[in-house]
BADRENMI-723613 format. One record per residue: residue in one letter; x, y, z of N, C-alpha, C in turn. Coordinates in steps of 0.1 Angstrom, whole numbers, plus 5000, padded with zeros to 4 digits. Each point is the difference from the previous one (the first is absolute). Layout:
// BADRENMI-723613
AXYZXYZXYZ...
//
This chain:
// BADRENMI-723613
X861724031598500850065018500850164993X500050125003500750114996501050025007X501050064995501850005007499550165013X500750005007499850115011501250104996X501849974994500450054998500849884986X501050084992500649994990501349925006X500849925001501649964994501050084994X498949964983500850014985499549944993X501149944990499649924986501449944999X499249825002500649904987499949964993X501049984989499549954981499050065002X499650155000499450094998498649965001X499849965014498849945005499450075008X499950085015499650085009499849905006X500650055015500349905011499550095015X498849945006499250155009500249865016X499550045010500249985005498849985010X498949905006498450105011500649995012X499250105009500350015012500449905010X499149894996499749885010501549875002X501050064985501349924998500850025018X499550135006500749995013499449925007X498849984999499849855011500849914994X500049914999500649864997501550044996X500750094996501450085008500050005006X499250055012500450015019499949855000X498849935002499549885003501649874994X500950034994501149964990500850025010X500150115000501550075005500249995015X498250005006499849925016500349895000X499149924994500449845003501349955000X501150024987501250004999500950025010X499650165006501350075009499249955014X499150034998499549905020499749835004X500049944982499449885009500849904989X500650014987500949874993500850005006X500550144997501650024997500949955021X499550085006500850015017499149825000X499349954997499549885008501649894991X500050014985501149954995501250025003X500250125002501650035007500250145010X499649905011500150105010501250075012X499750135003501050065006501050104994X499250024986500450124995499850165002X500450094998499350115001498950064995X498750075003498849994994500150054989X501450115004500050104980500149854983X500749945013500149884984498649954992X499549965013498649904994499550104994X499550185001499250034997501250054984X501050055004501050014982499649934991X500149845007499649854992498650044993X499249995008499049974996498950104992X500750155005499450104987500550024990X501149945000500649944984499749924992X499149855004499849955000498349994992X499450065008498950054997500150104983X501150055002499650104985500949914989X500649885005500349944987498849914998X498949925006498849995000499450074996X500150105000498750064988500550054987X501849985003500450014987499449844988X500949995011498949754989498550054996X498850075008499250024998499750104985X500850105003500350124986500849954987X500749925000500649874989499049894996X498549945006499349934999499050084993X500150115006498650124983500349984991X501650065002500750054990499749934986X500649865005500049844991499050004992X498250035006499250024997499650114990X500550145006499850094991500850024985X501349935002500349974985499849904996X499949925005499549864988498650024993X499450135011498350004993500650124987X501150065001500450104988500349944991X500549885001500849924989498449934987X499449995014498449904992499150094997X500550154998499250094989499150065013X499749985011499850055006500850205012X498650065004500550125006500050005011X501849995007499750015016500750105006X499350115007500350115002500550105014X499749885009500050055015500449865009X500950015011499949895009499850075015X498949945006500150015013499849935011X501050015007500349935012499050085012X499849865005498750035010499849855016X499550075013499349875005500749885001X499449934991500549834993500549994984X500550095002501449984987499550104993X500249984982500250094992498849974986X500050094994499050024989500450064987X500449904990500250114987498750004991X499950124998498850044997500250004983X498949914995500449994983498450074993X500750044994498650114989499249864998X500749944990499049854992500349915003X499249914995499549885003501249934989X500249815007500949974995499149924983X501250014989499349994986499449825000X500850025006500149815001500349915013X499649834999500449965012501249985000X501249964989501450015004500450135004X499550144997500550145006499649965019X498650005000500150025010500549835013X500449934994500749895003501650085008X500650074986501050005006500450175005X498750094999500150135015499649925012X499749935005499449965006500849885009X500749954990501249875004501350065007X500150114992501650135008500650005011X498150045001500450085018500449895010X499349895001500249865013502049954992X500250034987501049925000500950065004X500050214998500950025008500250015014X498950005003500149945020500849885004X500149894991500649925002501049964992X500250094998501850024987500550115018X499350015003501050155007499949905015X499049945002500349835013501549984993X499849914996501449964991501150075005X500150114998500550094995501149985014X499150065010500050075016500449875010X499749904990500149835009501349964997X500850044984500950005001501050075008X499650115000501050125009500649955015X498549955000500049955021501249925001X499849914990501549844997501150075001X499950104988501150034994501150085014X498950065006500350085015500949935013X499149874996500549895011501249965000X499949984984501249924997501750095001X499450135001500950125002500649985010X499549965011500050035013499450105008X498550044992499450115008499049925006X499450095011498449955001499650115012X499050005007499450075005499350164994X499450035008499050074988499650054982X501250044995499549984988500349894990X500549885009499449824991498450025007X499950025016498549955001499150124990X500450135000499150094991500249924984X500649934990500349984987499349864999X500149975018498849844997498250064998X500050085009498750045003499150034982X501350094993499850084990499749864986X500549875008500049964990498749884999X499749995015498849995007498650014993X499950185001498550064996500350034983X501049974998499950034982499349844995X500749885006499349894998498650005001X499950015009497949995009499150144991X501450084999498950104989499949964985X500449904998500349954986499049925001X500049925009499049885004498850035002X499250085005499550075005498950114986X500950034990499150034993500149984988X500549854998499749924987498649875010X499950105010498449875003499050084989X498849904993499350044986498450035014X500650134998499150055003499850205000X499750024991499350105002500150115008X500850135006500450074992502049945000X500349915007501450014995500049924989X501450015000500749954985499649894990X499849915011499549854998498649994999X499250115000498750014994500150054988X500950104994500149994986500849974992X500549845004500849904999498549894996X499149945011499450024998498750034988X499950095000499250094988500249994985X501449975000500449974984500149914999X500249875010499749884991498449985005X499550065003498349944996499550154989X500550074995499950094992500749894988X500949944998501049924990498849924998X499949905008498349875000499350054994X499050095007498650074994500150084992X501050104995499850144988499150125005X499549975015498950085007500850065017X500650154995500950125011499149945007X498350054995499750035015499949925010X499549884990499849855012501049955009X502050044991501049995009499750095007X499450115000500650105017498649965009X499550014996498349905004500649885016X500949864990500649915006500750075009X501550095002501150115006499050035011X499650044994499450145013499149875011X499449884995498849915011501350005010X501249924991501149915005500650105018X500050134990500450115012499350035012X499149984998498849975010499749935005X500449874999500149895008501550005009X500950004996500950075005500250105008X499850104999499350145007499349935012X498849925003499149945012501049925004X500749934991501149865008500850095009X500450104999501550045007498850125016X498650054992499750045012499949965011X498849834995499849895011501549975008X501549994996500749955002500450125008X500550134999500050095010499250015008X499049975001499150015014500249895008X500049914992500249865010501150025012X501250124988501849925011499150175005X499550115005500150065010498949945009X499149974998499349945013501049865005X500449964993501349895006500650155012X500650104996501050075007500550064993X500749984981500950014992499250144998X500750095000499650154996500849994984X500449994998500749944987498749994990X499449925005498549994991499650104993X500350125007498950134998500850044989X501049994995501250054987499249904990X500149825000499549914993498249994991X499550085014498650074997500750114989X500150165009500550044984499550034992X501149864998501149944981498549934994X499349945009498649964998499050044992X499450105012499250104995500550124991X501050064992500250064989500349934990X500249845000500049944990498749964994X499249975011498250024996499350124995X500450085000499350164999501550054987X501149984993500350014993499449914986X499949885002499449894992498750024993X499050045014499050074992499750094995X501150115001500050084996500050024987X501349894998501149994991498849924985X498649975009499749894989498550074998X499650085005499150154998500550104986X501250015003500250104992500649924985X500549895002499949914985498449954992X498750045008498649954999500250174992X500250105011499450064993500850114988X501249925004500950024984499749934986X499849945001498949884993498950104994X499650045007498150084993500350094993X501050095013500550144990500749994989X500749844996500750054983498749934990X499450035003498849954992499450075000X500750185003499650134994500850104997X500450064989500250074993500050155006X501250055001500250145006499350104996X500049974991499150094987498349985004X499949915007498549995012500050115008X500849975013499850085009500750145000X500950044991500250085001499250144997X500750165006499250094993500750064990X499149994989500750094984500250145001X501150004995499750194996500350075010X500950015012499550045015500250144999X499950055010500550174999500950005000X501250074998500950015000501250084999X501550045009500050165000501749964993X500650205004501849984994501049995012X501550015000500050005005500250165003X499950084991500350165007498850125007X498849875006498950065007500550035012X499650115003499850025017499149925005X500449935015499449925006499050085009X500350165005498950035005498550034986X500049964987499450054990499749824997X500749865003499449945001498749915010X500250085011499949975017498650064995X500050094996498650154997498449974991X501149974994499049984989499349874993X498750035006498949895000499549924993X501450014984499849884993500749945004X501549985005500749935007499749985015X499450065006499650035015499349875008X498549964984499049955013499949904989X501049934992499549904989500849865002X501350075003500449865002501950085014X500449875001501250015006501550005000X499749924984501250054993500150074987X501149995001500250064977501449984998X499349924989500949934988501050215002X501149984991500650134996500949974990X499850054989499649994985501850104999X500650004990501450114992498950104993X500650145006499950094988500049984984X501049945001500550004985498949904991X500349895007499749894990498349945004X499750035014499249945003500749855010X499949954997500849915008500549985013X499449915008499549955010501850045011X500550105005501250035010499749915012X498850005013499849945006498750045008X499849995007498749995012499850105008X499350085007499750055014498849985006X500249975012499249995009499650105010X498250045003500050165010500649975013X500049905002500649995017501850005000X500349984988501650064993500050094999X499350084992499850114997499750105015X499549945008499450105012501650045005X500649855002501450005010500850084994X500350014986500550074994500050155002X498850004996499650205000500350095021X499549835002500350095016501350015003X500849934994501349994996501150114999X499849994988500850094993499350164995X498750025005499550114995498950004989X499950204996499349974987500650024987X500949965001500749974992500349904989X500049915010500249844995499149994995X499949904986499649934989499649905002X498949934987500149854998501249904998X500750065000501649924992500250005015X500450055010500550025015499149895005X499549945001499049895009499449904990X500249944984499649944995500749905000X499649824999500649905001500849984987X501150064994501049924993499349904994X500349954983499349944994501549825008X500350025000501349875006499549985011X498850035005499249995019498749964996X499450094987499149944999499649834995X498849995002500349834994499050044981X499549894995500350054988499449904991X498749904991499649924997498850034985X500149904988499350044997498749964994X499150094996498849945000499049864998X501249904996499649874995500449915007X500350065014501249835008499250025009X500249885004499049965010500150085014X498650015009500050115011500649955006X500349805009500649995006501550005008X500750044987501050054996500550105008X499550045000499750195010500349945011X499349935009500049975016501250055003X501049965003500949965010500650154998X500550014981500250154998499150125010X498550024998499950115006500250005018X500249914997499649975021501650075006X501049964994501350055000500450124996X499350114992499550154993499950065006X501450095002499150175009498350074995X500249974989499050054996498449924999X500549915003499049864998498950054985X500850014995499050014980500449964995X500450044988500549904986499150074990X500950044992500350124987499849814990X498650074989500349954992500350034986X501049964997500450054987500049864987X499950134989499249884985501750124987X500249934998500750084988500850105006X500749995007500850145010499050105005X498950005001498350075003499550005011X499750055006498950035016499049914990X499549865008498649994994499049995014X500050005011499449955016501049985012X499450015009501150015016499349865005X500649945008499049895008500049995014X499650035008499850025015500349875009X500749985011499149885008499249975003X499250134997498350035005498949904983X500850024992499850014987500149835002X500549925006500249855005499349975005X499450035007499250005016498749944995X499550124992498950044991500049864986X500649944997499949894992500149895007X501050005014499549895007498749935004X499050145001498949955011498950014989X500550064988499149894989499949875000X501650024992500249815002499549895009X500150075014499449945009498749994999X499350064998498450034996499249944990X501049974990499150014988500349824997X499149875000500249904994500549984985X501650075002500550014986500649834996X500649945008500649884999499049894999X498450074998499249844997500050034983X500750084994500050004986499950124992X499650135007500950124995501150054997X500450104990501450015000500050105004X500950095014499950095001501050134996X500649924989500850094987498450114997X499149944997498550064991499650095008X499249885014499250065008500850095013X500750084999500150045006500150215003X499650025003499150104998501250145000X500650074991500950095003499450174998
//
């Protein structure tokens, strides 16, 4: 899920929001302002209901953010790189670039999210009790009580043992620990996710047929679980296959490169560049070390905007924005990184020298070969892949 706009950073982790958040925000705000609040405390001015409803919806999304930040922080403490959190229609997602190194790490990262939601639910419940004891009542107590209930519900739902929920990760950690097989554990968790998803879809459809339109929301959640669990299982199998192939076997060796000071007009019109590739590593004029990556698309955009004086340095992605890897690393490790990379390519570096480049199309080519070749019957793809 890609962010529509960025909110900022928390604990060094980028936080973004997808446009679909507006949908659930409006559902919550309207549901509280036009439903629960006036029903529980009638006779108040309309603006009060809307003010409390909007503020409650904002605090709810703050709770979701705390849930995801907890995942990301614990992941980092367990040696996994977490660089982005995106809030969207059905909650939030912390993007982890690495797989958990052990079942224990998987358990800690997955369990902390529901735990944070449960703690928040208890805190809000205690706050509601304190407010009532102080003699306060009305809209504020109602909103705090709703936040307590929704956070506890969020914790319980996320703890269900079905992927892609946190409980599915906990189930995967348990099966992985018992069997020692990460792929088998993922298969069990994703199968459970599909079963739960279809169950929710059927219940939702039944409720709609009985006249309860709220069943549409339940069916939507179920459909999302089915789709996400299926995608997660497919991605796990794909990554397992790619981990049998090294980056060296998929990369383009000794790629055509350019230099920072080259005019973009020359890059775009020189046949040596124009007809062979759509991206070029940028090497330093001094020592030949890689300093960036430039794509033809970005070069064209910058050339049109900056004019004839623009150079490769003006259009290149600096090394901080470029995915890098070693030639002997497993190819599966690049999957998530290339998906989030603006250049969609990785530079292959060995002993500080550029030795190759890998693109998403290279990985797709390897996948095509793997799925069409019976290597799993005994052949070793690390020997058989045509470089």
